[in-house]
C-alpha positions in Angstrom: 0.0 0.0 0.0 1.4 3.4 -1.0 1.7 6.5 1.1 -0.9 8.2 -1.0 -3.4 5.5 -0.4 -2.7 5.7 3.4 -3.0 9.4 3.4 -6.5 9.2 1.7 -7.7 6.5 4.1 -6.5 8.6 7.1 -8.2 11.7 5.8 -11.5 9.7 5.4 -11.2 8.4 9.0 -10.5 11.9 10.3 -13.6 13.2 8.4 -15.8 10.5 9.8 -14.6 11.0 13.4 -15.0 14.8 13.0 -18.5 14.3 11.8 -19.4 12.0 14.7 -17.9 14.5 17.2 -19.9 17.3 15.7 -23.1 15.2 15.9 -22.5 14.4 19.5 -21.7 18.0 20.3 -24.6 19.6 18.6 -27.3 17.0 18.0 -27.4 14.5 20.9 -29.8 14.9 23.8 -27.8 15.2 27.0 -29.0 11.9 28.4 -27.4 8.7 29.5 -26.0 7.8 26.0 -24.4 11.1 25.6 -23.0 11.1 29.1 -21.3 7.7 28.6 -20.0 8.7 25.1 -18.5 11.9 26.5 -17.1 10.0 29.5 -15.4 7.5 27.3 -14.0 10.1 25.0 -12.6 12.1 28.0 -11.0 9.1 29.6 -9.5 7.9 26.2 -8.2 11.3 25.4 -6.7 11.7 29.0 -4.9 8.4 28.7 -3.6 9.1 25.2 -2.5 12.7 26.3 -0.6 11.4 29.3 1.1 8.7 27.2 2.0 11.1 24.4 3.2 13.8 26.7 5.3 11.2 28.6 6.9 10.2 25.3 7.5 13.8 24.2 9.1 14.8 27.4 11.3 11.7 27.5 13.8 13.5 25.2 17.3 14.0 26.5 18.1 17.5 27.8 19.7 18.8 24.6 16.4 17.8 22.6 13.9 19.0 25.3 12.8 22.0 23.3 11.8 19.6 20.4 9.9 17.6 22.9 8.1 20.6 24.2 7.2 21.6 20.7 5.8 18.1 20.1 3.8 18.3 23.3 2.2 21.5 22.1 1.4 19.9 18.7 0.0 16.8 20.3 -2.4 18.9 22.4 -3.3 21.2 19.5 -2.1 24.1 21.6 0.6 25.6 19.4 -1.5 28.6 18.2 -2.7 29.2 21.8 0.9 29.2 23.1 2.1 31.6 20.4 -0.9 34.0 21.0 -0.5 33.9 24.8 3.3 34.0 25.2 4.8 35.4 22.0 8.1 33.9 23.1 10.4 31.0 22.6 9.2 27.7 24.0 9.8 27.5 27.8 9.2 24.3 29.9 7.2 26.1 32.6 4.6 27.7 30.2 4.3 24.7 28.0 3.7 22.4 30.9 1.2 24.7 32.4 -0.7 24.9 29.1 -0.8 21.3 28.1 -1.0 19.8 31.7 -2.9 22.0 34.0 -4.7 24.9 32.2 -8.4 24.7 33.1 -9.3 26.8 30.1 -7.5 24.6 27.5 -9.8 21.9 26.4 -6.9 19.7 25.2 -5.0 20.0 28.5 -4.7 16.8 30.5 -6.2 18.4 33.6 -9.2 19.6 31.7 -10.0 16.1 30.4 -9.7 14.6 33.9 -11.8 17.3 35.5 -14.6 16.5 32.9 -14.3 12.7 33.8 -14.7 13.7 37.4 -17.8 15.8 36.6 -19.4 13.0 34.5 -18.8 10.4 37.2 -20.2 12.7 39.9 -23.3 13.2 37.7 -23.7 9.4 37.4 -23.0 8.3 41.0 -23.0 11.4 43.1 -20.2 13.5 44.5 -19.5 10.9 47.3 -19.2 8.0 44.8 -15.9 6.1 45.0 -15.2 6.4 41.2 -16.0 10.2 41.2 -13.6 10.6 44.2 -10.8 8.6 42.4 -11.4 10.8 39.3 -11.2 14.0 41.4 -7.8 12.8 42.8 -6.6 12.1 39.3 -7.9 15.5 38.1 -5.7 17.3 40.7 -2.5 15.4 39.6 -1.5 17.5 36.5 -1.5 20.7 38.4 0.5 19.1 41.1 3.0 17.9 38.4 3.4 21.4 37.1 3.9 22.9 40.6 6.4 20.2 41.6 8.3 20.8 38.4 8.5 24.6 38.9 9.1 24.8 42.6 12.3 22.7 43.3 15.7 24.3 43.0 16.8 21.3 40.8 14.3 21.7 38.0 16.2 19.4 35.7 15.6 16.4 38.0 12.0 17.4 38.6 11.4 17.6 34.8 13.1 14.3 34.3 10.6 12.7 36.6 7.6 13.9 34.7 7.5 11.1 32.0 7.3 8.4 34.6 4.6 10.3 36.5 2.7 10.7 33.2 3.0 7.0 32.3 1.8 6.1 35.8 -1.2 8.5 35.4 -2.0 6.9 32.1 -2.2 3.5 33.9 -4.4 4.9 36.6 -6.8 6.3 34.0 -6.9 2.9 32.4 -7.7 1.3 35.7 -10.5 3.9 36.3 -11.8 3.1 32.9 -11.9 -0.6 33.7 -13.7 0.1 37.0 -16.4 2.2 35.1 -16.9 -0.5 32.6 -17.3 -3.2 35.3 -19.9 -1.1 37.2 -21.9 0.4 34.3 -21.3 -1.7 31.2 -20.3 -5.3 32.0 -23.1 -7.8 32.6 -20.7 -10.5 33.7 -19.7 -10.6 37.3 -15.9 -10.3 37.8 -14.3 -13.6 38.7 -11.0 -14.1 40.5 -8.6 -16.5 38.9 -9.0 -20.0 40.4 -12.6 -19.4 41.6 -15.1 -22.0 40.5 -18.0 -20.7 38.5 -21.7 -21.1 39.6 -22.8 -24.8 39.9 
């Protein structure tokens, strides 16, 4: 298969996904179906963003600027960054925008806050899944704060990829828990347990 064929197929997929997103945003009644669609989309985007940012920030120090530029691209935030800062790429401002900015809909913290809101709508504010999501939603801002405060910022920045990969796993575990509670019709069974007689 040639590159032109792959590019055409990718464009068709992007058009279909964009059309579906537009229908969900503008045409769906805000009921249970929309809530679960939005919840799933937010969790998937949060996990992918954490993984992609972890990869982008794993660059060695001499290539960190390239990793930061990639982080902005992956979060569709390059234009926002240029409009807001009019400056060269700086770790503090990039990380704030793509991790913790509550006004950036592509920021990791924004996605996790939306997950927490949806789960609170489903199970109430005291629900264990909503509480877990709230804890996860606070993590990106804490990562930014911990990366900016220490005297040794290089070591703090070097720890970010591992923290992001761990957060990706926690979002995946939360997704599995949501599926078990609301979607799965089969009771979870521990390895080695006998099934019903």
